[in-house]
C-alpha positions, 0 to 999 in steps of 0.5 A: 193788941187785937181787942174789942175792949174800949180804948179807955179800958187800958189807956188812962192817959188821953194825951199820950196813950202811954202807961197802959198795962195789960190785964189778962183777967178774962182773957180765954182765947186769941192769946197768940194774937199778941204772944207772937214773939213780937207784940208779946213773948211767944213760944220758947225754942223748945216749945212743942211744935203746934198750931193749936191756940195757946189757950188750948193747953195754957190755962194760967194767964200769968205764968203759962205753967201747968200746961198738959199735952193732950194728943186729942186731934193729933194726926200728924207730925208726931216725930216733931216731939217724939224724937227721943229728946222732947218726948220719947222716941222709937225703942231700940227694937222698933222697925227701922223706918223713915216713915212718919209715926202716924203712918202706922200708929193711930192710937195717940195715947199708947202708940199700940195697935200699929200694923206694919205695911210693906207697901213701898219696901224694896230693900233692907228686909233683913233689918227686921226679918232676922228671926227676932224683930220679925220672922226670918228664914225658915230652917229649910231655906236656901243657905245664902247671904244674899239680901231677901229682896234679891229673890223675894219681890212679894212683901206680904207672902215672901212667895214667888221667889225664884232661885237662880244658880248664876255664880253658884260654884260650890256648896250645891248639896246644902240645898240639893239634899232631897228636902230643900231641893231635888237630890241625887236620883235613886240610880245616881252613882253612890258617892260622897263627893260634892255635886260640883266635883262632876256637875258643872252645869248649875241648871240641868245638872247634865254633862257630868262625866264620871272618872274612875281615878282613885276608885279602889273599892265599891265598884259593884255599887254602880256596876250592877247592870243598871247604873253601869255595865255589870258582869257579862252572862259568861262571867265567873259566878261569884259574890266577891267584890269586883276589885278583888280581881279587876285592878284596871278601873277603865277596862276591867281587863287583866283579871286572872281567876285563882282557885285558891280557897274554892271548895264548892260551886265548881259547876257554876263555871265548869259547865262546858261554857264558862270553863271546861266541863265533864269529858265525854267519858265522865261518869254520868252524875249530878253530884257536885264536882268537888264530891270527887275532885279535890284538886282545884287546878287539874281535876285529876286524882278522882277515883270512883267508889261504888260504895252506897250505889244501889240504883242507876248502874246502867247510867255508867255500865252502858258499854261505853262509860263502863263495861255493859252486858255481855253478848250472852246476857239475858235481853232485858230492860230491867235495871242491873241491880235487879239481879246483880247484887255485887257492885264490884264484879257483877257476878253471881246472878242466876236467872230463874223462870219462876214467876215468868208468865209473859215475855218469853220470846225476849230471850227465846229468840234462838240466840239468847235462848232456844227459839221456835223449831223449823216446823213451828207454826208461824205466829207472832203470838207470844210463846206463852199462848201455847206453851205452858211449861217454862222449862221444856216448851214441849207439849203444845199442839195446834188445833183450828178449833175455835179459830175464827180469825187470823187465818192468814197468819199461816195461810200465806202460801208458805206456812200453809196454803194461801189464796189461789190465782183467781182469788178476789183481790182483797185484804179482808181476812180469810174468814170473812168468806171462808167458813171451813177451817179445813178446806177453805173451799166453798166460798163464792163472792156476791155483792149481796149485802155489800154496803161499804168498801166498794172502792177496795176493788172498784179502783180502776184496776181490780174493778172499774173505778170513777170516770173522768166526769165524776164528782171529785170526792173521797166519799165512799162509792156506796154513799151515792151508788146503790146498785152493786152491779152497774154503779149507775143511777146515782144522783148527787144529793146535797143532803147531809152536805155540811162541809167541803162545798168549795171543793166543787163550787169553785167556778169550774166543777160547779158555780162559785162566788159571784162578783159581789160576794163578801170577800172571805176565805171562810167555807161556803157552809159557814153562811149558806145553809141551803145546799140547792140554791146557795141563797138565803145566806145571812152574814153573821159577824160572829167571830169577826175580829179584824178586816172590817173595812174590807166590806165596810167601805161604803160600797160593799157595806156601810162605811164611816159616816160624815161625823166619824173621827178622821182615822185610818185605824182599823174599824175593830180598833174601837168598835167591839160590837159587830152588829151596830158599830156602836159603843165605841170609845175613842182612846187618845193613846198615842195621839200626839197631833191633829187634836183640833181635827176632832176637838172643833166644838162639833165632832168633840168638845172644843175650846171653852169660852175662857180659853186663851185666844190662839190658833196654835195646835191644841197639843202645843200646850195640852199634853194630857189626851184625856183631861186637856188639863195641866197645860202651862201657857208660854208667853214666848213670842207674844207681842200683842193682844195681851189684854185678850187674856189679861182681863182679870178673868182669864188671867190676872188684869191690872191691879188697883194701883195701875195707871188708868188707861185703855192702851194695850198692855204691850204698849208699856210692858215688854216683859211677858213674864213679870209685866215689870219694867214698864215706864209711863210716858205722859205724851198725849196726856191732856186730862185726867191727871188726878186719876194717877196724881193722887199721892198714892199712884203717883205724886200728888199736890205738895203741902204748899199747893193752892187748895183746890178741887180743880183738875190739875190740867186746868193750870199745869200745862207741862206733863213732865214737870208740872211747872209753869202754872200761874194762879188767877184770882178771877172768880175768887170771892172767899177763902183767901186765908187758905192760901194767904197765910204767909206760907203758901202766899203772902199773908198780913203784913206786920202793921196789919190791924189785928183781926180774925176776920176773913180777908174778903171781909175788907178786901173786895178786889182779889189779887191786889190787897188794896181797896 
């Protein structure tokens, strides 16, 4: 027994040293130095597994009873007692796990406040996520019997799962219902058939071909001219279902129309195009066919009745459709019904002059009624101008009194004496010169006072006209010539010339545009206001809406500057100001390539600092020509340079548990979408082992490893097995018992003196136990 008490305290027999009896009185510690199962009885086989000193719990040194477990300081190996036998174990609804209790439970009194960590969980998720132990699938989750972990690889948010249709051959609509996943588009064929009946491609839903087999109704739900071909423009107008007539579901042929039950709307077809319409001799009417025609097969048997006809008689009574006016009928455009009141015989109409004050000659033309006598004054004046009696036409007498115009209507050489042979050729009225209404004599032509109308005689025939070198003009002679006898002394003056300049200024008659003139078909006077020099013209862009580049070409007028957008589009496409060319706003509409020709950081904004390093054209990723947003990067073809983006700023970098390395990402990671599947190789690793082998990132020291803070590589030379390390005691001067405890390394032999002193107190030579 290890004790510092004097030998004689117990041993009374100094010859044999026997008959000594142990007295526990005053023993308060180091019980296990004897109670180790050899020197004295130790722990029973059902005793709690603990390295705590016996006296920590046992206060009675005679019976060892009344010990009470105190969890204070217990931080591991809970399950050695809490196994359901020695002490209460996991409840039936506890998370299924092989982890040590203390991994989650930090409270050693209540076992409460444990927080579950999914770290390292890679399978059997549904054992907890069943809707009872932990939250299960939501009501709109894809219907599947697959294990959670088949799709969900994120053990904290359950996000990032991607569904794959591989092997899906039925039940599509359980997800593709427009809520869980995209359903039928609004223009999809109306059907209750399962998706997979037609769609066999489970990724694009393409390649489905519709078959009409078994279709006997509802044709128009597709054949509406949008989803599928509908009625042609010359189809019978009907609201009946297609299948009422069409029995062939592939060609729609073989349909035969029947008039059975047709009582109205005949003209919708019988319009002369879809079906035969009215014949040429048909009564002109807008009434529906069925108003008269009762037979829907022959259209015969219709009889016209005048009953109720009070207007529009002439629409039929035109001499073709029905009998019109007789040859002796009064010439009139009045409607028949103005005089004729009988709609059957048209008889009984009698003409009366009562109220007739105009239009006499429409009848009194010598045919319908008596006209002018042979000796009547030739006149186109209305009868009623002279004749006031509407019954005899007598009592009218012609007098020149008051005649001041219209002389030639009689004085034409036939009705009355006309112009003599030597008369001035003129279409002027007689009365222009002749003032006597009885002799027509005494008129003498004089140019005096002639200020207009010169060309009526001076036409080169009646009198001398323009010579060959005369200015080409349609202006009256008197515009320039002021002498009415010689026509000479006229000097052309541009005064008042405001248009038609080019009729002379054409380079032949008069000087035209010089070589450097603006190319234009606009009239000269649009710009040139001086009619003598043609100078001082200032070009005005007013009204210019196209053709800018014909001048603005860098020669005739200023063209594009060096920093202008490279484009062959007309100037006016963007520039709306015709004076400054400013204020143009570039529109990206229709731009699908060549973005970088402007977006180079000089002409227009280029890539920002955080942009993916790439020489690919902008448009490879950016589809929006206004915001440059919405680009989705594709790793396709990326085999190097990953870290230029995956630096934790531009894109996600290494997580906290990643192997510490400066090697390129692509050295290990071959998948450019998940970064998974990388396998670490220790080749070339000669230092820094513990940066990974810390028990978290990679396996650390085992429980029986020598306690040391030295680098792993100090002893372990193999980077694959960690075997072959040999411990050297060189330099070890203290802490021997941390290893030499009978577990990690050999401890005290059974015959070693009982002592709690440190090994090195007596053993001075490390490694031999001797000396």
